[in-house]
Structures are given as structure tokens and as C-alpha cells.
C-alpha positions in Angstrom: 0.0 0.0 0.0 1.3 3.4 -0.9 2.3 5.7 2.0 -0.3 8.3 1.4 -3.0 5.7 0.9 -2.1 4.1 4.1 -2.2 7.4 6.0 -5.7 8.3 4.7 -7.2 4.8 5.1 -9.1 3.9 8.2 -7.5 0.9 9.9 -9.7 -1.7 11.7 -8.2 -0.6 15.0 -9.3 3.0 14.4 -12.8 1.8 13.3 -13.2 -0.2 16.5 -12.1 2.8 18.7 -14.5 5.2 16.9 -17.4 2.7 16.9 -17.0 2.4 20.7 -16.5 6.2 21.2 -19.6 7.0 19.2 -21.8 4.5 21.0 -22.5 2.3 18.0 -24.7 4.8 16.2 -24.6 7.8 13.9 -23.4 10.9 15.8 -25.7 13.1 13.7 -29.1 11.3 13.8 -28.6 8.5 16.3 -29.3 5.7 13.8 -27.9 2.3 14.7 -27.5 1.6 11.0 -24.2 3.3 10.8 -20.5 2.7 10.2 -17.4 4.3 11.7 -16.0 5.2 8.3 -16.7 8.9 7.7 -13.8 11.4 7.4 -14.4 14.9 8.8 -11.6 16.2 6.6 -12.2 14.2 3.4 -9.6 11.8 2.0 -9.7 13.8 -1.2 -8.4 16.8 0.8 -5.7 14.8 2.6 -7.8 13.9 5.6 -6.0 11.3 7.8 -7.6 8.0 8.9 -7.0 8.8 12.6 -9.7 8.7 15.2 -9.7 12.5 15.7 -10.8 12.8 12.0 -13.2 9.8 11.8 -16.8 9.6 12.9 -19.7 7.2 12.8 -22.4 8.0 10.3 -25.4 6.3 8.8 -25.5 6.2 5.0 -27.9 9.2 4.7 -25.9 11.5 7.0 -22.6 10.4 5.4 -24.0 11.2 2.0 -25.5 14.5 3.2 -22.2 15.5 4.5 -20.2 14.4 1.5 -22.5 15.7 -1.2 -25.2 17.8 0.5 -26.0 21.5 0.4 -26.0 21.3 4.3 -22.3 20.4 4.4 -21.2 23.5 6.4 -24.0 23.1 8.9 -23.2 19.5 9.4 -19.5 20.2 9.6 -20.1 22.5 12.6 -21.9 19.7 14.4 -19.2 17.2 13.7 -16.4 19.5 14.7 -18.2 20.3 18.0 -18.6 16.6 18.7 -14.9 15.8 17.9 -13.8 18.8 20.1 -15.9 17.4 23.0 -14.1 14.1 22.7 -10.5 15.3 22.3 -9.3 18.2 24.4 -6.9 20.2 22.3 -8.4 18.9 19.1 -6.7 20.8 16.2 -8.1 20.7 12.7 -4.7 21.4 11.2 -3.4 18.0 12.5 -6.0 16.1 10.5 -4.3 16.6 7.2 -1.6 14.5 5.5 1.3 16.9 5.8 3.5 16.2 2.8 1.5 18.3 0.4 0.1 21.0 2.7 -3.5 20.0 1.9 -5.0 22.3 4.5 -3.9 25.5 2.7 -5.0 24.1 -0.7 -8.5 23.1 0.4 -9.4 25.3 3.3 -12.9 26.8 2.9 
């Protein structure tokens, strides 16, 4: 596996930690039909596959976040949730650093 692919992928260990952290349900709507496989900072923007960047989402909420017109509104909720779980949470540490993704895709 290529170094960047490995850094952005979500390992089974991270999925397990996130699944437990999120109480086995979507952090946005509470659905139990969810998976711990959603990136707050998307992989396409260099988002790392670390627990501070991953959250549990049902297919609808994941799709709404990835493709929806409510992306910014949903991002505020996800960021608040992750900040509540990780004191000192820093968005800048969620990016793969080699290419300075944050500066290229910051919105």
C-alpha cells in the first residue's frame, strides 16, 4: 500500500475505537444503521484516517455531509462533537502533511 493511501485509510483498529467512542450509532441522527467510516476532513483533501478525524455516520448522514448542500451546517456539528471528545483537538493536525493539503482546500 502506498504511504499516502495508508495514511488516509481507516484501519480496523481506528474503526473499532471510533465505533465504541460513538456509542455504536450515527453521531448526527442516532441511527444504529451506521459505520465508523466517515472522514471529517475528506480523504480527497488529505484527511488522515485517525480517530480524531473519523466519525460514525449512517449512509444518509454520510451522503448529506459528503454531497449535500448542508455540508457546512453538518461540519459545525461534527467539529463540535470531535472537540468534545478530544481536548486540544486541532483541525490542522488532521491533514496529510506532505503536500500541505489544508492550505489548498481550506474553505
